[in-house]
C-alpha positions in Angstrom: 63.8 -70.1 -179.1 66.5 -68.1 -178.1 68.4 -69.4 -175.1 69.0 -67.1 -172.0 72.5 -66.7 -170.5 72.3 -69.0 -167.9 74.5 -69.5 -164.7 74.5 -73.0 -163.5 75.1 -73.6 -159.5 75.9 -77.2 -158.4 77.0 -78.0 -155.1 80.0 -80.2 -155.8 82.1 -82.3 -158.9 81.6 -85.5 -157.1 80.6 -88.5 -159.3 77.2 -89.1 -158.6 73.5 -88.9 -159.8 72.7 -85.3 -159.9 76.4 -84.1 -160.7 76.6 -86.3 -164.0 73.2 -85.1 -165.2 74.3 -81.5 -165.0 77.7 -82.6 -166.8 75.4 -84.4 -169.5 73.3 -81.4 -170.0 76.4 -79.1 -170.2 78.1 -81.4 -172.6 74.8 -81.1 -174.9 74.5 -77.4 -174.7 78.0 -77.1 -175.8 77.8 -79.3 -178.6 74.8 -76.9 -179.7 76.9 -74.1 -179.6 75.9 -72.6 -176.3 78.6 -71.3 -173.8 78.1 -72.7 -170.4 79.1 -70.7 -167.0 79.0 -73.0 -163.8 79.5 -72.1 -160.2 80.3 -74.9 -157.8 80.3 -74.6 -154.3 82.9 -77.4 -153.9 85.1 -79.1 -156.1 85.5 -83.0 -156.9 86.6 -85.8 -159.4 84.3 -84.6 -162.2 85.9 -81.1 -161.6 88.2 -81.2 -164.8 85.4 -82.5 -167.0 83.2 -79.8 -165.9 86.1 -77.3 -167.1 85.8 -78.8 -170.6 82.5 -77.7 -171.1 81.9 -74.7 -168.9 83.8 -71.4 -167.0 83.8 -72.7 -163.8 84.3 -70.7 -160.5 84.7 -72.7 -157.0 83.1 -70.8 -154.2 85.0 -72.7 -151.3 88.4 -72.8 -150.5 90.5 -75.7 -151.3 92.2 -77.6 -148.6 96.1 -77.5 -148.5 97.9 -79.9 -149.6 99.5 -80.6 -146.5 96.1 -80.9 -144.7 95.0 -83.8 -147.1 98.4 -85.3 -146.6 98.3 -85.3 -142.7 94.9 -86.5 -142.8 95.8 -90.0 -144.5 98.9 -90.7 -142.5 98.0 -93.4 -139.8 99.0 -93.0 -136.4 99.3 -89.0 -136.7 97.2 -86.8 -134.6 94.5 -85.8 -137.3 94.5 -81.9 -138.1 91.2 -79.7 -137.4 89.0 -79.2 -140.0 90.2 -76.7 -142.2 88.1 -73.7 -142.4 86.8 -73.7 -146.3 84.5 -70.7 -146.1 85.7 -68.1 -149.1 87.2 -64.9 -147.9 85.3 -61.9 -148.4 87.9 -60.7 -151.1 87.1 -64.0 -152.8 83.5 -63.6 -152.2 83.5 -60.4 -153.8 85.6 -61.4 -156.8 83.5 -64.0 -157.5 80.4 -61.8 -157.4 81.9 -59.3 -159.5 83.0 -61.5 -162.3 79.4 -62.9 -162.4 78.0 -59.5 -162.3 79.8 -58.7 -165.2 78.3 -61.6 -167.4 74.8 -60.1 -166.8 73.2 -63.5 -166.5 69.7 -63.7 -167.4 68.7 -66.6 -165.2 70.5 -68.7 -162.2 69.8 -72.4 -162.0 70.6 -74.5 -159.0 71.2 -78.1 -159.8 70.1 -79.7 -156.5 68.7 -78.4 -153.4 72.1 -78.8 -152.0 73.1 -75.5 -154.4 70.4 -73.4 -152.6 72.1 -72.3 -149.8 75.0 -70.7 -152.2 71.8 -69.1 -154.4 70.8 -67.4 -151.5 74.7 -65.7 -151.6 73.9 -64.5 -155.2 70.5 -62.4 -154.4 72.7 -59.4 -155.0 72.7 -59.9 -158.9 69.2 -59.4 -159.1 68.4 -62.4 -161.6 65.5 -65.0 -161.5 66.3 -68.5 -159.8 65.6 -71.9 -161.0 66.1 -75.1 -159.3 66.3 -78.7 -160.7 65.5 -80.9 -157.6 66.8 -84.4 -157.9 66.0 -85.4 -154.1 63.4 -86.6 -151.7 62.5 -86.0 -148.0 65.7 -87.3 -146.7 67.8 -85.2 -148.5 65.8 -82.3 -148.6 65.9 -82.3 -144.6 69.2 -82.8 -144.1 71.0 -80.7 -147.0 68.8 -77.5 -146.6 67.9 -75.1 -143.9 64.9 -73.6 -143.2 65.9 -70.5 -144.6 66.9 -72.6 -147.8 63.3 -73.9 -148.0 61.3 -70.8 -147.5 64.0 -69.4 -150.2 62.6 -72.2 -152.4 59.3 -71.7 -152.1 59.1 -68.0 -152.1 62.2 -66.7 -154.1 62.6 -69.0 -156.7 60.8 -68.5 -159.8 60.5 -72.1 -161.5 61.6 -75.4 -159.9 62.0 -78.5 -162.0 61.2 -81.8 -160.4 63.3 -85.2 -161.6 60.5 -87.5 -161.0 56.7 -87.3 -160.1 57.3 -88.2 -156.0 60.0 -85.1 -156.1 57.1 -83.0 -157.3 55.0 -84.2 -154.6 57.5 -83.7 -152.0 58.0 -80.0 -153.1 54.3 -79.3 -153.0 53.5 -80.8 -149.7 56.8 -80.9 -147.5 58.3 -77.4 -148.9 55.2 -75.6 -149.5 56.0 -74.8 -153.4 53.2 -73.6 -155.6 52.5 -76.6 -157.8 52.2 -74.2 -160.9 55.6 -73.3 -160.2 57.0 -77.1 -160.2 57.7 -78.8 -163.8 58.2 -82.5 -164.4 61.7 -83.0 -165.9 63.2 -86.4 -166.2 67.0 -86.8 -166.3 69.6 -86.8 -169.2 72.0 -89.6 -169.4 74.7 -90.7 -171.6 74.4 -94.0 -172.8 77.5 -95.9 -174.1 77.2 -98.3 -176.9 77.6 -101.9 -176.2 81.1 -103.5 -176.0 82.2 -106.6 -177.3 83.7 -108.3 -175.1 85.2 -111.8 -176.0 85.6 -112.5 -172.6 83.6 -111.3 -169.2 86.2 -109.0 -167.5 83.9 -108.9 -164.3 83.6 -112.9 -163.9 87.3 -113.2 -164.5 88.5 -110.3 -162.1 86.1 -111.8 -159.0 86.3 -115.5 -159.9 82.5 -115.9 -160.9 81.9 -119.4 -162.6 80.5 -118.7 -165.9 77.3 -120.3 -165.0 76.8 -118.5 -161.7 73.9 -115.8 -162.3 74.6 -112.2 -160.7 72.5 -109.9 -159.2 74.1 -106.5 -159.1 73.6 -102.8 -157.6 75.4 -99.6 -157.5 75.6 -96.4 -155.6 77.7 -94.7 -152.9 77.1 -97.1 -149.7 74.9 -95.0 -147.5 71.3 -95.1 -145.5 69.8 -94.0 -149.0 70.7 -96.7 -150.8 70.0 -99.3 -148.7 73.1 -101.6 -149.2 71.9 -103.2 -146.2 68.6 -104.6 -147.4 70.7 -105.4 -150.5 72.9 -107.6 -148.2 70.1 -109.2 -146.2 68.3 -110.0 -149.5 71.5 -111.5 -150.6 72.0 -113.8 -147.4 68.6 -115.3 -147.7 68.8 -115.7 -151.5 72.1 -117.3 -151.7 70.5 -119.8 -149.0 67.7 -120.4 -151.5 69.8 -120.6 -154.7 73.5 -121.6 -153.6 75.3 -120.4 -157.0 73.9 -117.0 -157.2 76.5 -114.0 -156.6 75.8 -110.7 -155.7 77.9 -107.7 -156.5 77.3 -104.1 -155.1 79.6 -101.3 -156.8 80.1 -97.9 -154.3 81.7 -99.1 -151.1 83.2 -95.8 -149.4 86.2 -95.5 -147.3 84.2 -95.0 -143.8 83.0 -96.7 -141.2 79.6 -97.6 -142.5 81.1 -99.5 -145.6 83.5 -101.2 -143.2 80.9 -102.6 -141.0 79.0 -103.5 -143.9 82.3 -105.6 -145.5 83.0 -106.9 -141.8 79.3 -108.2 -141.3 79.1 -109.9 -144.4 82.5 -111.8 -144.3 81.1 -113.6 -141.2 78.3 -115.5 -143.3 79.4 -115.2 -146.9 81.9 -118.4 -146.3 82.1 -119.0 -150.0 82.8 -115.4 -150.9 79.8 -115.0 -153.4 78.8 -111.5 -152.1 81.7 -108.9 -153.7 81.4 -105.6 -152.2 83.7 -103.3 -154.4 84.6 -99.3 -154.4 83.6 -96.9 -156.7 84.9 -97.1 -160.3 84.7 -94.8 -163.2 83.5 -97.7 -165.8 80.7 -99.7 -164.2 79.5 -100.7 -167.9 81.1 -104.1 -167.8 79.1 -104.9 -164.4 76.0 -104.2 -165.9 76.5 -106.2 -169.0 77.8 -109.2 -166.6 74.9 -109.3 -164.3 71.5 -111.0 -164.7 69.2 -108.9 -162.3 69.8 -105.3 -161.3 68.3 -105.0 -157.7 67.7 -101.3 -156.6 67.3 -101.4 -153.4 67.4 -97.9 -152.6 64.9 -96.4 -149.6 65.1 -92.9 -151.6 65.9 -92.4 -155.1 64.6 -89.8 -156.9 65.4 -91.0 -160.6 68.6 -93.1 -160.3 70.7 -93.0 -163.9 71.8 -96.6 -162.8 68.2 -97.8 -163.5 68.8 -96.5 -166.9 72.0 -98.4 -167.3 70.5 -101.5 -166.2 67.9 -100.9 -168.7 69.8 -99.8 -171.4 71.6 -103.5 -171.6 68.1 -104.9 -171.1 68.2 -106.6 -167.7 65.3 -106.9 -165.7 64.9 -104.3 -162.9 63.7 -104.8 -159.2 62.6 -101.9 -157.3 60.2 -100.6 -154.6 57.6 -98.5 -155.6 57.9 -95.8 -152.8 61.5 -95.0 -153.2 61.2 -92.7 -156.1 62.1 -92.6 -159.9 61.8 -96.3 -160.5 57.8 -96.1 -160.2 58.2 -93.7 -163.1 60.2 -95.5 -165.0 58.5 -98.9 -164.9 55.0 -97.6 -165.2 52.9 -100.8 -167.1 55.9 -103.2 -165.8 54.4 -103.8 -162.3 55.7 -107.4 -162.1 59.0 -105.3 -161.8 58.1 -103.5 -158.6 57.3 -104.4 -155.0 55.3 -102.4 -152.4 58.0 -102.3 -149.6 61.7 -103.5 -148.4 59.9 -107.0 -147.2 63.1 -109.3 -147.7 61.1 -112.4 -148.0 59.3 -110.7 -151.0 62.1 -109.5 -152.8 63.9 -112.7 -152.5 60.6 -114.3 -154.1 60.8 -111.7 -156.9 64.8 -111.6 -157.9 64.5 -115.7 -157.6 61.6 -115.5 -160.2 63.3 -113.2 -162.4 66.5 -115.4 -162.4 64.5 -118.0 -163.7 63.0 -116.5 -166.6 62.6 -118.1 -169.8 64.7 -117.0 -172.8 61.9 -115.9 -174.6 60.7 -114.0 -171.4 64.0 -112.2 -171.0 64.2 -111.1 -175.0 60.8 -109.4 -174.4 62.0 -107.6 -171.3 65.1 -106.4 -173.1 63.1 -104.9 -175.9 60.9 -103.0 -173.6 63.6 -101.7 -171.3 65.7 -100.7 -174.2 63.1 -98.6 -176.1 62.4 -96.8 -172.3 65.9 -96.1 -171.6 66.9 -94.5 -175.0 63.7 -91.8 -174.3 66.3 -90.0 -171.8 68.9 -89.4 -174.2 70.5 -85.7 -174.7 68.4 -84.9 -177.6 65.1 -85.8 -176.1 66.1 -84.0 -172.9 66.8 -80.6 -174.8 63.6 -81.3 -176.6 61.8 -81.4 -173.3 63.8 -78.4 -172.0 62.9 -76.2 -174.7 59.0 -77.5 -174.4 58.9 -76.2 -171.0 60.3 -72.6 -171.9 57.7 -72.5 -175.0 55.0 -72.2 -172.4 
């Protein structure tokens, strides 16, 4: 198969699941000798990584340095939001550069990129979209015009999980024969050989205390509130267990979660931490991974947890966890009932070494099915139809 000349379009370069999937994909394409082209709506912490593997254009205008500094100075009246809509001259320049490349296909990575795809119709190139979102995100991050564009003018749509495919058919109105299932790609690091546990050392967690872990940007979809209610009740039942959430943000929602938890977490067994670039030590330190999400189309963190062989608890209706854990129904619950979740997690914390070894082998074997090589094989199969 001859790979078409493709323009990828992303909504930003923040360190989150869909953006990381795209980064892994571009890295693998470059490793295979392919040239990558990427148009982003906005920048972010992964921008320099993207630039290592692709020619990159950024649509929106960067805020000036003085604006960023002023926004961070306490007591100073905040500046009005900077209008970041690109000038007509900038838009024309980007469109001219893209037209000169003569792309065969434009692929949007996430529904949040669709509004920018609509700006590219003058290029007269077929559109595709890789969808990593479910109902809440689709309704919040697309307009009615975006959804009509997806249903009517996008030639192929790739759904990251079975539930995403169902939502695209029933709620967006995309014909079933235009949608293909394409699970994500992930780079799984080799296991580290720590002579000590840096997480327990840093957080003061005793060696004999078990750890329930989760991570993700603290927002409604990820349900850190559910995670914390489970922590509150499970600590009462199992007084030595510790809970860690990696992904607190600098906003009112995270501040409220931290303040509310401090009221009852008198022995400091709940650790609410900000995002970090290397989460691997937390996965290696944990005993159970608790995916509390209300919506999670196909969480990469689930694959990271599986790769270290630790049991995963998730809610079947949340999305990709149901795809990944097929055949391991004992790890899934049917709802966000806190009492049921507490019982499920406590039972997993009491597994025998032999039971843990079985899960470790099973989950690791599942995780490696999302390697770069297998993703590229799936991609090639979809395009050989």
